DRENDO-1510 file (C-alpha; in Angstrom, 1 decimal, always signed):
<recs>
REC; n; res; u; v; w
REC; 1; MET; -0.6; +11.4; +2.1 .
REC; 2; ILE; -1.1; +15.4; +3.9 .
REC; 3; LYS; -2.3; +14.3; +7.0 .
REC; 4; GLY; +0.5; +11.5; +7.5 .
REC; 5; MET; +3.2; +14.2; +6.8 .
REC; 6; ALA; +1.7; +16.7; +9.0 .
REC; 7; CYS; +1.3; +14.1; +11.8 .
REC; 8; SER; +5.0; +12.7; +11.2 .
REC; 9; ILE; +6.3; +16.5; +11.1 .
REC; 10; ILE; +4.8; +17.7; +14.4 .
REC; 11; TRP; +6.2; +14.3; +16.1 .
REC; 12; MET; +9.3; +15.6; +14.6 .
REC; 13; THR; +8.9; +18.7; +15.9 .
REC; 14; ARG; +8.5; +18.3; +18.9 .
REC; 15; VAL; +11.1; +16.5; +19.4 .
REC; 16; LEU; +13.6; +18.5; +18.2 .
REC; 17; ILE; +11.9; +21.9; +19.8 .
REC; 18; SER; +11.9; +19.6; +23.1 .
REC; 19; THR; +15.6; +18.8; +22.2 .
REC; 20; MET; +16.8; +22.3; +21.7 .
REC; 21; GLN; +14.9; +23.8; +25.2 .
REC; 22; LEU; +16.6; +21.3; +27.1 .
REC; 23; PHE; +19.9; +22.1; +25.7 .
REC; 24; ASP; +19.0; +25.6; +25.9 .
REC; 25; PHE; +19.0; +27.1; +22.1 .
REC; 26; ASP; +16.6; +29.1; +20.7 .
REC; 27; SER; +13.8; +27.0; +19.6 .
REC; 28; SER; +12.7; +30.1; +17.3 .
REC; 29; ASP; +15.5; +28.6; +15.1 .
REC; 30; ASN; +14.4; +27.4; +11.8 .
REC; 31; MET; +12.5; +24.4; +11.9 .
REC; 32; ASN; +11.5; +23.6; +8.6 .
REC; 33; PHE; +11.6; +20.1; +8.8 .
REC; 34; LEU; +13.2; +19.2; +5.6 .
REC; 35; SER; +16.0; +20.7; +6.2 .
REC; 36; HIS; +16.1; +19.9; +10.6 .
REC; 37; THR; +19.7; +17.9; +9.7 .
REC; 38; ASP; +20.9; +21.7; +9.6 .
REC; 39; TRP; +20.0; +22.3; +12.9 .
REC; 40; PHE; +22.1; +19.2; +14.9 .
REC; 41; THR; +25.2; +21.3; +13.7 .
REC; 42; LYS; +24.7; +23.4; +16.7 .
REC; 43; LEU; +25.3; +20.4; +18.8 .
REC; 44; LYS; +29.1; +20.1; +17.1 .
REC; 45; ASP; +32.2; +21.8; +18.5 .
REC; 46; ASN; +34.9; +22.9; +16.5 .
REC; 47; GLU; +35.8; +20.4; +15.3 .
REC; 48; GLY; +32.6; +18.6; +14.0 .
REC; 49; ARG; +32.1; +16.2; +17.2 .
REC; 50; PHE; +29.1; +15.9; +18.8 .
REC; 51; ASN; +30.0; +17.9; +22.0 .
REC; 52; GLU; +30.8; +16.1; +25.7 .
REC; 53; TRP; +28.4; +18.3; +27.6 .
REC; 54; LEU; +25.8; +17.2; +25.9 .
REC; 55; SER; +25.9; +13.6; +28.3 .
REC; 56; THR; +25.5; +15.7; +31.1 .
REC; 57; ASN; +21.7; +16.6; +30.0 .
REC; 58; ASP; +20.4; +13.2; +30.5 .
REC; 59; GLN; +16.6; +14.2; +29.1 .
REC; 60; GLY; +17.8; +16.3; +25.5 .
REC; 61; LEU; +20.3; +13.4; +25.2 .
REC; 62; LEU; +17.4; +11.1; +25.0 .
REC; 63; SER; +15.5; +13.3; +22.6 .
REC; 64; LEU; +18.3; +13.3; +20.6 .
REC; 65; TYR; +18.3; +9.9; +20.1 .
REC; 66; GLU; +14.9; +9.4; +19.6 .
REC; 67; ALA; +14.8; +12.0; +17.1 .
REC; 68; ALA; +17.8; +10.8; +15.2 .
REC; 69; HIS; +15.5; +7.4; +14.3 .
REC; 70; MET; +13.7; +9.3; +11.6 .
REC; 71; ALA; +16.3; +10.0; +9.6 .
REC; 72; PHE; +16.2; +9.9; +5.6 .
REC; 73; ASN; +19.6; +8.3; +3.2 .
REC; 74; GLY; +21.8; +10.8; +3.3 .
REC; 75; GLU; +21.7; +12.5; +6.2 .
REC; 76; ASP; +24.7; +11.6; +7.9 .
REC; 77; ILE; +24.8; +14.0; +11.1 .
REC; 78; LEU; +21.8; +11.9; +12.3 .
REC; 79; ASP; +23.6; +8.6; +11.8 .
REC; 80; GLU; +26.4; +10.2; +13.7 .
REC; 81; ALA; +23.9; +11.8; +16.2 .
REC; 82; LEU; +22.5; +8.4; +16.9 .
REC; 83; THR; +25.5; +6.7; +17.3 .
REC; 84; PHE; +27.0; +9.1; +20.1 .
REC; 85; ALA; +23.9; +9.3; +21.6 .
REC; 86; THR; +23.3; +5.5; +21.8 .
REC; 87; LYS; +27.2; +5.2; +23.6 .
REC; 88; THR; +26.7; +8.0; +25.7 .
REC; 89; LEU; +22.8; +6.7; +27.0 .
REC; 90; LYS; +24.4; +3.1; +27.3 .
REC; 91; CYS; +28.5; +3.8; +28.7 .
REC; 92; SER; +27.7; +7.1; +31.0 .
REC; 93; ILE; +24.3; +7.3; +31.7 .
REC; 94; LEU; +23.2; +4.2; +32.8 .
REC; 95; PRO; +26.4; +3.6; +35.0 .
REC; 96; HIS; +26.1; +6.6; +36.3 .
REC; 97; THR; +22.2; +7.3; +37.1 .
REC; 98; ILE; +20.9; +7.0; +40.6 .
REC; 99; ASN; +17.3; +7.3; +39.3 .
REC; 100; PRO; +16.0; +3.9; +39.1 .
REC; 101; ARG; +12.8; +4.7; +37.2 .
REC; 102; PHE; +15.3; +6.9; +34.7 .
REC; 103; GLN; +17.6; +3.9; +34.0 .
REC; 104; LYS; +14.0; +1.6; +33.4 .
REC; 105; HIS; +13.5; +4.6; +31.0 .
REC; 106; ILE; +16.8; +4.4; +29.1 .
REC; 107; ASN; +16.5; +0.5; +28.8 .
REC; 108; PHE; +13.5; +0.7; +26.9 .
REC; 109; ALA; +14.1; +3.1; +25.0 .
REC; 110; LEU; +17.3; +1.4; +23.6 .
REC; 111; ARG; +15.1; -1.5; +22.7 .
REC; 112; PHE; +12.3; +0.0; +21.6 .
REC; 113; PRO; +12.5; +3.9; +20.4 .
REC; 114; VAL; +9.7; +5.7; +19.6 .
REC; 115; TRP; +9.3; +5.7; +15.6 .
REC; 116; LYS; +10.1; +1.9; +15.7 .
REC; 117; CYS; +8.2; +0.6; +18.9 .
REC; 118; ILE; +4.4; -1.2; +18.1 .
REC; 119; PRO; +1.9; +2.0; +19.6 .
REC; 120; ARG; +0.3; +0.0; +21.6 .
REC; 121; LEU; +3.0; -1.7; +23.4 .
REC; 122; LEU; +4.7; +2.0; +23.8 .
REC; 123; ALA; +0.9; +3.0; +25.2 .
REC; 124; ARG; +1.0; +0.3; +27.5 .
REC; 125; TYR; +4.7; +0.9; +28.7 .
REC; 126; TYR; +3.7; +4.9; +29.5 .
REC; 127; ILE; +1.2; +4.3; +31.1 .
REC; 128; ASP; +2.8; +2.1; +33.7 .
REC; 129; PHE; +6.0; +4.3; +33.7 .
REC; 130; TYR; +3.9; +7.8; +34.3 .
REC; 131; SER; +2.0; +6.1; +36.7 .
REC; 132; GLU; +4.8; +5.7; +39.0 .
REC; 133; ASP; +5.1; +9.8; +39.2 .
REC; 134; PRO; +2.2; +11.2; +41.2 .
REC; 135; SER; +3.3; +14.8; +39.7 .
REC; 136; HIS; +2.0; +13.9; +36.3 .
REC; 137; ASN; -2.1; +14.7; +35.5 .
REC; 138; GLN; -3.4; +11.9; +37.6 .
REC; 139; LYS; -7.5; +13.0; +35.6 .
REC; 140; LEU; -5.4; +12.3; +32.1 .
REC; 141; LEU; -3.5; +9.6; +33.4 .
REC; 142; MET; -6.8; +7.5; +34.6 .
REC; 143; LEU; -8.8; +8.4; +30.8 .
REC; 144; ALA; -5.7; +6.7; +29.4 .
REC; 145; LYS; -5.9; +3.2; +32.1 .
REC; 146; LEU; -9.9; +3.3; +31.3 .
REC; 147; ASP; -9.3; +3.8; +27.5 .
REC; 148; PHE; -6.3; +0.9; +27.5 .
REC; 149; ASN; -8.6; -1.5; +29.5 .
REC; 150; MET; -12.0; -0.8; +27.8 .
REC; 151; VAL; -9.9; -1.5; +24.4 .
REC; 152; GLN; -8.0; -4.6; +25.9 .
REC; 153; ASN; -11.4; -6.2; +26.6 .
REC; 154; ILE; -12.4; -6.1; +23.3 .
REC; 155; HIS; -9.5; -7.6; +22.1 .
REC; 156; GLN; -9.6; -10.4; +24.8 .
REC; 157; GLN; -13.1; -10.9; +22.9 .
REC; 158; GLU; -11.4; -11.1; +19.3 .
REC; 159; LEU; -8.6; -13.5; +20.8 .
REC; 160; ARG; -11.6; -15.9; +22.0 .
REC; 161; GLU; -13.2; -15.7; +18.5 .
REC; 162; ILE; -9.9; -16.5; +16.5 .
REC; 163; SER; -9.0; -19.2; +18.9 .
REC; 164; ASN; -12.4; -20.9; +18.6 .
REC; 165; TRP; -11.7; -20.5; +14.8 .
REC; 166; TRP; -8.4; -22.2; +14.4 .
REC; 167; GLN; -9.4; -25.0; +16.8 .
REC; 168; SER; -12.7; -25.7; +14.3 .
REC; 169; LEU; -9.5; -26.3; +12.0 .
REC; 170; GLN; -8.2; -29.3; +14.2 .
REC; 171; VAL; -5.0; -28.2; +13.4 .
REC; 172; THR; -3.6; -30.5; +16.4 .
REC; 173; THR; -4.8; -33.3; +14.8 .
REC; 174; ASN; -5.3; -32.8; +10.6 .
REC; 175; PHE; -1.4; -30.8; +10.8 .
REC; 176; PRO; +0.7; -31.7; +13.3 .
REC; 177; TYR; +3.8; -30.6; +12.2 .
REC; 178; ALA; +2.4; -27.0; +12.3 .
REC; 179; ARG; +3.3; -24.4; +14.9 .
REC; 180; ASP; +0.0; -23.6; +16.8 .
REC; 181; ARG; +0.8; -20.2; +17.6 .
REC; 182; VAL; -2.8; -18.4; +17.5 .
REC; 183; VAL; -2.1; -16.0; +20.0 .
REC; 184; GLU; +1.4; -15.0; +18.8 .
REC; 185; CYS; +0.0; -14.4; +15.5 .
REC; 186; TYR; -2.4; -12.0; +17.3 .
REC; 187; PHE; +0.1; -10.4; +18.6 .
REC; 188; CYS; +1.5; -9.2; +15.2 .
REC; 189; MET; -1.8; -8.4; +13.6 .
REC; 190; ASN; -2.9; -6.5; +16.3 .
REC; 191; ALA; +0.8; -4.5; +16.4 .
REC; 192; ILE; -1.0; -4.0; +12.2 .
REC; 193; TYR; -3.7; -2.0; +13.9 .
REC; 194; PHE; -5.2; -2.3; +17.2 .
REC; 195; GLU; -8.3; +0.0; +16.5 .
REC; 196; PRO; -12.0; -0.5; +17.6 .
REC; 197; LYS; -12.7; +0.4; +14.4 .
REC; 198; TYR; -11.2; -2.4; +12.4 .
REC; 199; ARG; -12.0; -5.0; +14.2 .
REC; 200; LEU; -13.1; -6.8; +11.1 .
REC; 201; ALA; -10.1; -5.9; +9.2 .
REC; 202; ARG; -7.7; -7.5; +12.0 .
REC; 203; THR; -10.3; -10.7; +12.0 .
REC; 204; ILE; -10.0; -11.1; +8.2 .
REC; 205; LEU; -6.0; -10.3; +9.1 .
REC; 206; ASN; -5.5; -12.8; +11.7 .
REC; 207; LYS; -7.3; -15.4; +9.3 .
REC; 208; VAL; -4.7; -14.9; +6.5 .
REC; 209; PHE; -2.0; -15.5; +8.8 .
REC; 210; LEU; -2.8; -18.1; +10.3 .
REC; 211; THR; -3.7; -19.4; +7.2 .
REC; 212; LEU; -0.1; -18.6; +5.8 .
REC; 213; SER; +1.2; -20.0; +8.6 .
REC; 214; LEU; +0.0; -23.4; +7.7 .
REC; 215; VAL; +1.3; -23.6; +4.3 .
REC; 216; ASP; +4.6; -22.2; +5.4 .
REC; 217; ASP; +5.2; -25.2; +7.6 .
REC; 218; THR; +3.4; -27.7; +5.0 .
REC; 219; PHE; +6.4; -26.2; +2.8 .
REC; 220; ASP; +9.5; -26.4; +5.4 .
REC; 221; ASN; +8.6; -29.5; +7.5 .
REC; 222; PHE; +6.0; -31.6; +5.8 .
REC; 223; ALA; +5.5; -32.5; +2.0 .
REC; 224; THR; +7.9; -34.0; -0.4 .
REC; 225; TYR; +9.0; -31.3; -3.5 .
REC; 226; GLU; +6.7; -33.2; -5.7 .
REC; 227; GLU; +3.8; -32.6; -3.2 .
REC; 228; LEU; +4.7; -29.6; -2.7 .
REC; 229; GLN; +4.4; -29.3; -6.8 .
REC; 230; ILE; +0.9; -30.0; -7.1 .
REC; 231; LEU; -0.4; -28.0; -4.2 .
REC; 232; THR; +1.2; -25.0; -5.7 .
REC; 233; GLU; -0.5; -25.7; -9.0 .
REC; 234; ALA; -3.9; -26.0; -7.4 .
REC; 235; ILE; -3.2; -23.0; -5.3 .
REC; 236; GLN; -2.6; -21.6; -9.0 .
REC; 237; ARG; -6.0; -22.6; -10.3 .
REC; 238; PHE; -7.5; -21.6; -6.5 .
REC; 239; ASP; -11.1; -23.7; -7.8 .
REC; 240; GLY; -12.8; -26.5; -5.8 .
REC; 241; GLU; -12.1; -29.2; -9.1 .
REC; 242; ALA; -8.5; -28.8; -8.1 .
REC; 243; ILE; -8.4; -30.8; -5.1 .
REC; 244; GLU; -9.2; -33.7; -6.8 .
REC; 245; ALA; -5.7; -33.6; -8.2 .
REC; 246; LEU; -4.0; -33.5; -5.1 .
REC; 247; PRO; -2.8; -36.5; -3.2 .
REC; 248; ASP; -4.9; -36.8; +0.4 .
REC; 249; THR; -1.7; -35.7; +2.2 .
REC; 250; MET; -2.6; -32.0; +0.5 .
REC; 251; LYS; -6.6; -31.9; +0.7 .
REC; 252; ASN; -6.9; -30.6; +4.4 .
REC; 253; ILE; -4.6; -27.9; +3.8 .
REC; 254; TYR; -5.9; -26.8; +0.6 .
REC; 255; ARG; -9.8; -26.9; +1.8 .
REC; 256; VAL; -8.6; -24.8; +4.6 .
REC; 257; ILE; -7.0; -22.0; +2.0 .
REC; 258; VAL; -10.2; -21.9; -0.1 .
REC; 259; ASN; -12.5; -22.3; +2.4 .
REC; 260; THR; -11.1; -19.0; +4.5 .
REC; 261; TYR; -10.9; -16.7; +1.6 .
REC; 262; ASP; -14.2; -18.1; +0.7 .
REC; 263; GLU; -15.4; -16.8; +4.3 .
REC; 264; ILE; -13.5; -13.7; +3.8 .
REC; 265; ASN; -14.8; -13.0; +0.4 .
REC; 266; VAL; -18.4; -13.0; +2.1 .
REC; 267; GLU; -17.5; -10.5; +4.5 .
REC; 268; VAL; -15.8; -8.1; +2.6 .
REC; 269; GLY; -18.5; -8.5; +0.0 .
REC; 270; LYS; -20.5; -6.9; +2.6 .
REC; 271; LEU; -18.3; -3.8; +2.4 .
REC; 272; GLY; -18.8; -3.9; -1.6 .
REC; 273; SER; -14.8; -4.8; -1.1 .
REC; 274; SER; -14.7; -7.9; -3.1 .
REC; 275; PHE; -12.3; -6.7; -5.7 .
REC; 276; GLY; -9.6; -6.7; -3.4 .
REC; 277; VAL; -9.6; -10.2; -2.3 .
REC; 278; GLU; -8.7; -11.1; -5.9 .
REC; 279; TYR; -5.3; -9.2; -5.5 .
REC; 280; ALA; -4.9; -11.1; -1.8 .
REC; 281; LYS; -5.3; -14.1; -3.5 .
REC; 282; ALA; -2.3; -13.2; -6.4 .
REC; 283; GLU; -0.4; -12.4; -3.7 .
REC; 284; LEU; -0.9; -15.9; -2.2 .
REC; 285; LYS; -0.5; -17.6; -5.7 .
REC; 286; ARG; +3.1; -15.2; -5.8 .
REC; 287; ILE; +4.2; -16.3; -2.5 .
REC; 288; CYS; +3.7; -20.4; -2.7 .
REC; 289; ARG; +5.6; -20.1; -6.1 .
REC; 290; SER; +8.5; -18.6; -4.2 .
REC; 291; TYR; +8.0; -21.3; -1.3 .
REC; 292; LEU; +8.4; -23.9; -3.8 .
REC; 293; THR; +11.4; -22.1; -5.2 .
REC; 294; GLU; +12.9; -22.1; -1.7 .
REC; 295; ALA; +11.9; -25.8; -1.9 .
REC; 296; LEU; +14.0; -26.6; -4.4 .
REC; 297; TRP; +17.1; -25.1; -2.9 .
REC; 298; ARG; +16.6; -26.8; +0.1 .
REC; 299; ASN; +16.1; -30.1; -1.5 .
REC; 300; LYS; +19.1; -29.9; -3.5 .
REC; 301; GLY; +21.2; -28.3; -1.1 .
REC; 302; TYR; +22.0; -25.2; -3.1 .
REC; 303; VAL; +22.7; -21.8; -1.8 .
REC; 304; PRO; +21.5; -18.9; -4.2 .
REC; 305; THR; +23.5; -15.7; -5.0 .
REC; 306; LEU; +22.4; -12.8; -2.6 .
REC; 307; GLU; +20.8; -11.6; -5.9 .
REC; 308; GLU; +18.4; -14.8; -6.4 .
REC; 309; TYR; +18.1; -14.8; -2.6 .
REC; 310; LYS; +16.7; -11.5; -2.1 .
REC; 311; LYS; +14.2; -11.8; -4.9 .
REC; 312; GLU; +12.3; -14.7; -3.7 .
REC; 313; ALA; +12.6; -13.8; +0.1 .
REC; 314; TYR; +11.6; -10.7; -0.1 .
REC; 315; ILE; +8.0; -12.2; -1.4 .
REC; 316; THR; +7.7; -15.0; +1.5 .
REC; 317; SER; +8.9; -12.8; +3.9 .
REC; 318; SER; +4.8; -12.4; +3.9 .
REC; 319; SER; +5.0; -8.3; +3.7 .
REC; 320; LEU; +3.0; -8.4; +0.1 .
REC; 321; ILE; +0.5; -10.9; +1.2 .
REC; 322; LEU; -0.1; -9.5; +4.3 .
REC; 323; SER; +0.2; -5.7; +3.2 .
REC; 324; ALA; -2.6; -6.5; +0.4 .
REC; 325; SER; -5.0; -8.6; +3.3 .
REC; 326; ALA; -4.4; -5.6; +6.0 .
REC; 327; PHE; -6.6; -3.7; +3.3 .
REC; 328; LEU; -9.0; -6.0; +2.6 .
REC; 329; GLY; -11.9; -4.9; +5.6 .
REC; 330; MET; -11.0; -1.0; +5.9 .
REC; 331; GLY; -13.6; -0.1; +3.4 .
REC; 332; THR; -14.0; +1.1; -0.1 .
REC; 333; GLU; -13.3; +4.8; +1.0 .
REC; 334; ILE; -9.7; +4.1; +2.3 .
REC; 335; ALA; -8.7; +1.1; +0.8 .
REC; 336; THR; -9.4; +1.6; -3.3 .
REC; 337; ARG; -9.1; -0.2; -6.0 .
REC; 338; GLU; -5.7; +2.5; -6.6 .
REC; 339; ALA; -4.5; +1.4; -3.4 .
REC; 340; PHE; -4.1; -2.5; -4.1 .
REC; 341; GLU; -3.0; -1.9; -7.7 .
REC; 342; TRP; +0.0; +0.5; -6.0 .
REC; 343; LEU; +0.9; -2.3; -3.8 .
REC; 344; SER; +0.7; -5.4; -6.4 .
REC; 345; ASN; +3.2; -2.7; -8.1 .
REC; 346; GLU; +6.0; -3.2; -5.5 .
REC; 347; PRO; +6.3; -0.1; -4.2 .
REC; 348; LYS; +9.9; +1.4; -2.5 .
REC; 349; MET; +7.9; +1.2; +0.7 .
REC; 350; ILE; +6.9; -2.4; +0.5 .
REC; 351; ARG; +10.3; -3.5; -0.5 .
REC; 352; SER; +12.2; -1.7; +2.6 .
REC; 353; VAL; +9.8; -2.9; +5.0 .
REC; 354; ALA; +10.3; -6.9; +3.6 .
REC; 355; ALA; +14.0; -6.2; +4.0 .
REC; 356; ILE; +13.4; -5.1; +7.7 .
REC; 357; GLY; +11.6; -8.2; +8.1 .
REC; 358; ARG; +13.4; -10.7; +6.5 .
REC; 359; LEU; +17.3; -10.0; +7.1 .
REC; 360; GLU; +15.9; -9.1; +10.9 .
REC; 361; ASN; +14.4; -13.1; +11.0 .
REC; 362; ASP; +17.6; -14.0; +9.1 .
REC; 363; ILE; +20.2; -12.4; +11.3 .
REC; 364; THR; +18.1; -13.5; +14.8 .
REC; 365; SER; +17.2; -16.8; +13.5 .
REC; 366; HIS; +19.8; -18.3; +11.1 .
REC; 367; GLU; +22.2; -20.1; +13.7 .
REC; 368; LEU; +19.7; -22.0; +14.6 .
REC; 369; GLU; +18.4; -23.0; +11.3 .
REC; 370; ARG; +21.9; -24.3; +10.6 .
REC; 371; LYS; +21.0; -27.1; +12.6 .
REC; 372; ARG; +17.8; -28.6; +10.9 .
REC; 373; GLU; +17.2; -29.0; +6.7 .
REC; 374; HIS; +16.4; -25.3; +5.9 .
REC; 375; VAL; +16.1; -23.0; +3.2 .
REC; 376; ALA; +20.0; -21.5; +3.2 .
REC; 377; SER; +19.6; -17.8; +4.7 .
REC; 378; ALA; +21.0; -14.2; +3.5 .
REC; 379; VAL; +24.0; -14.7; +6.3 .
REC; 380; GLU; +24.8; -18.0; +4.4 .
REC; 381; CYS; +23.9; -16.5; +0.9 .
REC; 382; TYR; +26.6; -13.6; +2.2 .
REC; 383; VAL; +29.4; -15.9; +2.8 .
REC; 384; LYS; +29.2; -17.7; -0.1 .
REC; 385; GLU; +29.4; -15.1; -2.2 .
REC; 386; ASN; +32.0; -13.5; -0.4 .
REC; 387; LEU; +34.4; -16.3; +0.6 .
REC; 388; SER; +36.9; -13.8; +2.9 .
REC; 389; ALA; +33.6; -12.5; +5.0 .
REC; 390; SER; +33.1; -14.5; +8.5 .
REC; 391; ARG; +29.5; -14.4; +9.9 .
REC; 392; ASP; +30.2; -11.5; +12.1 .
REC; 393; GLU; +31.0; -9.4; +9.0 .
REC; 394; ALA; +27.6; -10.8; +7.0 .
REC; 395; VAL; +25.7; -9.8; +10.2 .
REC; 396; GLU; +27.1; -6.3; +10.2 .
REC; 397; PHE; +26.6; -5.7; +6.1 .
REC; 398; PHE; +22.8; -6.9; +6.8 .
REC; 399; TRP; +22.1; -4.5; +9.8 .
REC; 400; ASN; +23.6; -1.8; +7.9 .
REC; 401; GLU; +20.5; -3.0; +5.5 .
REC; 402; ILE; +17.9; -2.8; +7.6 .
REC; 403; SER; +19.3; +0.6; +8.7 .
REC; 404; ARG; +19.3; +1.7; +5.2 .
REC; 405; ALA; +15.8; +0.0; +4.9 .
REC; 406; TRP; +14.4; +2.0; +8.0 .
REC; 407; LYS; +15.5; +4.8; +6.0 .
REC; 408; ASP; +13.5; +4.4; +3.1 .
REC; 409; THR; +10.5; +3.5; +5.0 .
REC; 410; THR; +10.8; +6.3; +7.2 .
REC; 411; GLU; +11.1; +8.8; +3.8 .
REC; 412; GLU; +8.6; +6.9; +2.0 .
REC; 413; TYR; +6.0; +7.5; +4.7 .
REC; 414; CYS; +6.9; +11.1; +5.8 .
REC; 415; GLN; +7.6; +12.6; +2.3 .
REC; 416; THR; +6.9; +10.7; -1.0 .
REC; 417; PRO; +3.6; +11.6; -2.0 .
REC; 418; THR; +1.4; +8.5; -2.7 .
REC; 419; PRO; -2.1; +7.9; -3.7 .
REC; 420; LEU; -2.9; +5.8; -0.4 .
REC; 421; HIS; -4.9; +7.1; +2.3 .
REC; 422; VAL; -2.5; +7.4; +5.9 .
REC; 423; ALA; -4.3; +4.9; +7.8 .
REC; 424; LEU; -3.1; +2.7; +4.8 .
REC; 425; THR; +0.6; +3.5; +4.8 .
REC; 426; GLN; +0.4; +3.6; +8.8 .
REC; 427; ARG; -0.4; -0.3; +8.4 .
REC; 428; ILE; +2.6; -0.7; +6.5 .
REC; 429; LEU; +4.9; +1.4; +9.0 .
REC; 430; ASN; +3.3; -0.9; +11.9 .
REC; 431; TYR; +4.3; -4.0; +10.1 .
REC; 432; ALA; +8.2; -2.9; +10.1 .
REC; 433; ARG; +7.7; -1.8; +13.5 .
REC; 434; CYS; +6.3; -5.4; +14.4 .
REC; 435; SER; +8.7; -7.0; +12.8 .
REC; 436; HIS; +11.7; -4.6; +15.0 .
REC; 437; VAL; +9.9; -6.1; +17.8 .
REC; 438; LEU; +9.1; -9.7; +17.1 .
REC; 439; TYR; +12.9; -10.5; +16.1 .
REC; 440; GLU; +14.6; -8.4; +18.8 .
REC; 441; LYS; +15.8; -11.3; +21.2 .
REC; 442; GLY; +15.2; -14.1; +18.1 .
REC; 443; ASP; +12.5; -15.4; +16.3 .
REC; 444; GLY; +9.3; -14.3; +18.7 .
REC; 445; TYR; +6.9; -16.4; +16.1 .
REC; 446; THR; +8.5; -19.5; +16.2 .
REC; 447; ASP; +10.0; -19.3; +20.0 .
REC; 448; PRO; +6.6; -17.7; +22.1 .
REC; 449; TYR; +8.6; -17.5; +25.5 .
REC; 450; LEU; +10.2; -14.4; +23.8 .
REC; 451; LEU; +7.0; -12.8; +23.6 .
REC; 452; LYS; +5.8; -13.9; +26.9 .
REC; 453; ALA; +5.6; -10.4; +28.5 .
REC; 454; HIS; +4.8; -8.5; +25.6 .
REC; 455; ILE; +1.2; -10.6; +25.0 .
REC; 456; ALA; +0.6; -10.5; +28.9 .
REC; 457; SER; +0.6; -6.7; +29.4 .
REC; 458; LEU; -1.6; -6.3; +26.2 .
REC; 459; PHE; -4.2; -9.5; +26.3 .
REC; 460; ILE; -3.7; -10.7; +30.0 .
REC; 461; ASP; -3.1; -8.1; +32.6 .
REC; 462; ASP; -4.9; -5.0; +32.6 .
REC; 463; VAL; -4.0; -1.4; +33.9 .
REC; 464; PRO; -4.6; -1.2; +37.7 .
REC; 465; LEU; -7.0; +1.6; +38.6 .
</recs>
């Protein structure tokens, strides 16, 4: 965890130092990370407002905007800084900037701040951005381009392999009701870890995610509640004999589940990590129980209280099962039994990341889901519980919840000691970043056109040399 703190401190310190230099402050000022909010008072006037002259320094304002995204809970001055910087960039800088390259840069930052962006997507953007300016170090830029293309080639090979595996399941024939989203799935899992050394872990995680997607669609779009009860009971047993009790309509999905985890067990067994599969199975059992609860609510037309909803939605957000599955292929030196135990105790970081994913999904997709039979979203639950509240007020409430969850995630990642190797906490943080990109304009998994440009930039279009 010390290494993780060091990386975050270095990143924040660099942003603050660059901001101080751009605003003509003395960079020898106290830069203690834990008291960095005191420094921001230097940017305020005597009346406690951020100085208007800040809007005359485009680069400094952009650095202020980026730094403010790393706020912890209670750091109100960083909330003020983010509000001020965002408004000024949108209303004062963008309309009057004559440099189209810098306009593009601001627009990208407003959509994907560094702290909340998928690392690989950020890398591709900056390579393209710096390629437009010949004043940058061309040798270093060429090295970055070559590296990106080489890693992209590895990702393309993996995508072919996982596509072949998906096709072997005969999804269109056996599960015609299911979403065929193998590329979108790979995009999400690649966001969790893109590094070549995690190829096995990424393959395992993709298989789990695609299998979970089939299970989710089976609960949402296909089976009766009675059939789902039998399927859920079989999954709790998780043995070959359980299939005999299933109706014919449920046998194919059960075979896929059991076979997938058997395949994974063989692979991680080579690493001596078989114990992790039991933790992953436990999370699968738990998420299916929550799917069943939500199916019951949907059948009865029941809108749960917000507390009831959060209890199940926290699980069905998939953060727990995907985090446990992400650890599987990373080796016992990193993904220890203690790491899986930590995860199974539902730590604050996991709960925060779950809130980010679930609430962003609900906010962007609740209108679509109202048009079809679907369990009530957080928005519907809030409106029911607060009879005088409008949907817009509900959405505003949940954006504030997401903001708090991001602060919790940042604080847990940067400051709170955990028994986890930084390589593991990085996966959890990247899960939150994936949610930010996935749900930016809607549900990018259900509506694949929303991710088309991102997928092309990462897996189809190489970087011109």
